[in-house]
N, C-alpha and C positions, 0 to 999 in steps of 0.2 A: 846769260849766265850760266856754265854748267854747274849742276849744282849737286847729283848725284853718281858719281863717275868713280868711284871708293870706297871701302867699306875697312874697318877695325878689329883685327882680328889682336889681340895683348896689346902690345907695342908696336907692332908691326902694320902696316897702311898700304895697301894693296888695293893699285890702279886695276879697275874693269873696263872688260870691251864690251861695249854693250849694241849688238843691232831691234831693228824695231822689225818690224812682219804686217803689214796691211793686204788685203783683199786688192782694191785696185786702182790706179793712179790713174783717171782721163778729167779732164775738161766739164766732164757733165756729172762727176761721182762729188756733189757739193753739200754730203750729210751733214750729221753728225759728231760720223762716224770720222770724217776726212779733218775736219776739226777736234776731235783728239789728241790725230797724228800729226797737227797743225801745233798742237801746244805741247805734248809730250819735245819735238825739239827744238821746244826755245830754251830748255833746261836741263835735259840728257843730252848727253854729245853721243850719237847714235846711227847706227848705220841702214843704211835703208832698204827695205825689201818689197817686191809685193808680186803677185802675177804679171800683172803690165802696168808699163807706164811709158804716159803719156804727157807729162805732166813737166818732166825736168828739160823738155825741148818747147815747153808753153812761155813766150817769154813772161805773161800775165800771171802766172804760177807763182809763187812762195818755192818753192822749187826748181825751178827753173837754173839748169846746167848746173844741180844735184844728182852726183854718180849715188843710181840705184839697183840693184840686183833685180833683174827679174829671169821670169819661166822661159822657157820654150814656144809659150802662149803668144808671148809677145809680136812673131812672129807671123802669126796665122791672120786667114783675112777674115777684115774687121773687128779684128780686137779690137779698136781704136771703141768700135763700140760700145763694145762692153763684150764682157766671157762668157755670162750666163747661156749663152749660145752652147758651148765647149762646157755644159754642166759636170756630168761623167767625166772630163778627165780633168775637174778641178783640181781632186784630192792629190792624184800622182804627178799634176803640177806641182802643186807644194811644198810635196816634201824631196821636190829634187834639189829643189835650193841647199844649197852646201856651207853650215853655223858653225863649223866645229872651229873658227878660231875664238869668235864668244864665247864670253864667260855670263852675260845675262842676256838672255834672248825676251824680250817685250812683243804681245802680239797683240794688233786691233783686230780686232773678229767677228763678221758677223757671216760667214760662211767658211772661210777655211780654211782661216789665216792659224789661227789655236793648230793647226796640224802638223806641223815644220816640223823635222826628229833632230832631237837632242839626246845630248850624250849624257851618262847619269852624274860631269861634275858643273853640269849648265842648269843656272836658277831661270825656270821656261814661267813668268807671270801672264797673263792673259785680260786683258780687258777688252770681258765678250757686249758686244751693245746687244747681240741676242743670240740664241741658236738661231742654226739654219731655219728661216721661217719657212720657205718651200717645201722644203725635210720636215714640217712637225708641224708646227699651228695650222700655217695657209696650206695646206696639201689638198683639201679640198677648191680653194678658191684658184689654186694653180692651176690643175686638170678637167677643174671645170670653165674657166674660161681662156680656153689655150686648143687650139681643133688637136696638139699632139695627145691630149688628156683621152681621147676619143677614137673607137677600135682597134685595132691590133693597135697601134702607134699607146695606143692609151694601156697595153699591157705594157710592154716598156718602156712606158715613161714609170709606169708604179711600179716596176722589176728595179728602174733606175734610182728610182730613188726610194728605196727600202735597201738595196745595198748603199745608198748616200749617207740611211740614217745608220746603218750597221757600221760607219767607218767613222761618221763622223760620233758616235759614242764611246767606241775607240782610240780615236785621236784625243779624246779629252782627258784622258788618261794620263799623255805626254805632256800633262799643264801640274806644275807642282801648286800655282796658287790661282787662282778668280778673279778675277772683278768684275760686278756687273753695272750699268747705267741705274740701274731704279733697282728698287725689291720687288720691282713683278719681274722683272728681270732675273734676279737670283731666285726667284721660287721658280720659277723658269728654266735656270741652268739646274736646280735640285733635280726637278720632274722627268727634265730628262740624260740626265748624266748622272743624276746622286752626290753630286760636289757640292757643295759652302763656297758660298762667296761675296766678298766685302761688297759692299756699298759705298762706291765716289760717284757721284755725281759728274756727268758731264763739264766742259764749261762752255756758260754762252757769252758770250759777248756784249754785254747790257750797257757796257761803258756809251754805245754809238747810240745808244736810242735813249742816252737821260734826256740831251738838248732838244730834241725832239717830243717828253715827259712836257719840258717844263715849257715850250711853247705850243701842244696844243692844249690849252685847260677846258676848250669846248670839244666835244663830240659831232661829230655828222650823222646825219641821219640814214648811213644805212650798216648792214655786217657783213662783216669780210672772210674770208676760210682760203687760206695755203696751202698746196699739198702738188704732190703728181699725182695726174687725176687715172688712179689706176683701181682696179674693181676693191682691191681692202680698205683702202681711204672710204669708202664708202659718201665720196662725193655727190653722186644720185640721188642718193636719199636728203643729204638737204638741201639741193636743188627742188625739188620735190616738194619738199616741207615748206619751202620759202613762195612756192607757186599756191602754196593751198594759204599760206596766212599774208602773200601780193606788198610783203615788203622786202626794199630793196635789200639787194645778194650782189654783193662784188664773189669772184671768183679769182684766182691768182693760181697758174700754174698751167703745166704739160705735162702730158701724156698717152696711153693709148686707151682711152675715153675720151678725149676730148671732142668728138664725133657724136659719140650720145650724151656729154650731157649739155648740146650745144642745144641740137635736135629736144631736150627733154624742159629746154630753161625758156622760161615764159618772159615779156615784158621788163618783170618786175627783174630780174637777175641777169646780169653782163659778166660774160665769160672774156675774161683780159688776156687770155695765155699765157707764157711765158715773159715777166717783165723781170728788169736792171733790180740789183738790192735798193736806192736809191727809189724809184720805184713804187714795191712792197713797204719799205718803213715809212715811207707817206700815210698809205693805206694804211697800215695796220695803226698808225699814231689816230686818224681822223675814225676813225671807223667806231663807232660806239658797242662793239662789239664783239671777239674771234672766235668763232662756229666750228667744230672739230668734232668729226664722230666717229673715227678712227681708231684703233683699240693698238695704241704706243706703246716703246719698249719703254721710252722715255718723253718724246715730244718737245724738240725743242721750240719750232713753232709757239705753242703756247708759252715757254717759258719769253720769247720774245716777244710775243703778243706782252705781256703786260709788265714787261722792261721797257715797253712805250706807252706804258698806266691806260691799256684798254684790257676791259676783262671778257671773259673765255667762259663762254658758254660749251661743254664737253660732254663727250661717254666717260662713262667715270672711270670702266674699266682699263687696268694699267698706268704709265706711269701718270697722266690727267688726277688720278685721286693725289698721286704725292707731289704735285706743282701746282696746283688749285686748289683752293680754298673756299668751299658753297655759300656762301652767302649766308645762307639755313641752317648750317653750322655754324660758324664765323659770326656773330653778327657786328662785328668790331671790325677785325681782320680782312671779313671776306672779301676774295675775286675774282667772283664768275656764280657758273651755277651748274652741278654736273648735272647728266640725266642718266637713267636704268637701264637702258634699252638701244637696239642701234635700230630705230623704225623712225618712220615719217611723225607720228605723232608722235613721239617720245620729242622730238627734237621741235617740234609746232610748241608742246606745252613747257619745254622747258624755255622757249624763247618768250611766250606769252609769259612764263612765268619770271622772269628776268628780269621781264617789264615792269614789274612792279613793284623792282627787290633795286634798279639800276641805281637810285637815287642815294644806296647806301654804303656802295663802295665810291672808294677816293683811287684815282689816280695814286697817291703816294701808293696807296697800301699794298697796287699792284707791282711801284717799282718794286716795293721791298722786298713784297715776297720775290722775286726773279732775281733779286742782288742774292739772294741765298744760292745760284747756280752759277755763283763769278766767276773769273778762271783762275783770282787767286784763291780762291776757296777751293778748285778743284785741283791745283797746285802742289797747296799745301796737304793737301789726305792723299795725292798719288805721293811725291816722294816719302812719304812719313812710311807709308805699305809698302813702297819699295824695297827701300832700308831695312825696317820690321822682317820684310823675308828676306833681304837676305843678310841678315844677321841671325836667321833662325835657321835656314840653309847652310849655313856656313857651322853651324854647330851640330845640324844633324852627320854633316859630310865626315866631321872629327870626331862623330862618336860615332857612327860606320869604320874608319878608318883606325880605332881604338879595339874596337870588338875584333876587325877581322886579323890585325896584331897580335890580340891575346889568340884567339885561334891558334893565328899558325904556332905560336905557342909551346900550346899544347901539343 
């Protein structure tokens, strides 16, 4: 049902034309940002644009046979596997999207989507999942973990990232209103762009976990972590900690570090690689606790674990501090335990402390905490903010038009 396609000015109803811009749409891109796009399209009749699109031809995608506008990167070699390899071209590509026919531009941005070009009469609202992480917070991880960060190529890469940061700040000025997916992200938006952002948590489909939560009144004796196996996720630290603890750990995910992780893992740690949703959900429901050591802007997996009635042990920075309630601080409503440092010893201590408090954490409290991030709450907050922005923007246009008229009369 389309619910936000018009505004009201005096007694006149004005139908609006919406565009929704996202970075890339590929079978491998199935994170929180893609869930936000899917949710928005359920209730806003927007035409969709992206740098590349390989989902409209994918029979398994909800975007199958949908008309999606793309850029010249669509035809580049190996684009289907991601356009990060064409990083210097991303700002140029996103600026080639012609969005002149639209009244309202909605962008879902974790890299360059917010950089689309708009006209003064167009309202641009950006849902920012994160300022471009490899250009800001993860610059050093990006340089150290890639051969392109070394030698002569390292100098070139540093220059590209420098120019990318300049463009990123400039393009932030093209946004009329920012939405952040957490208070942590809102602080990063302020630090990078000096722009305020409204916090609206992303939608988590918690209903699909409710049946599992009811069925699993007893937990199994293993810990679980699920994520992409890349450096900033800190999976190596978790594996090393459980090697030291000699407690059972299951790791689900794939990524560039999978060989390194397999080499680290002792017999008590099982690396399952990629698994379908049904398998991930089953392990989440059975796990004694979900362990996470990355600093995430939101961290949708932490909420999904709690929706399964599973406590979370997580690094306290980032979104985790907003989605997980530490049992030591919230004795009646605790849903897990937070640790202060991304170190092996901190994880070991956190797991040992968790086992002392485990009996005080209920599955019901975990599910209740997760329910605060439901699609219904996202829908209400998002639509209300879109309407508010529309009204404010319309008033600004009318005021500026009146000022111009008065100036011309003088």
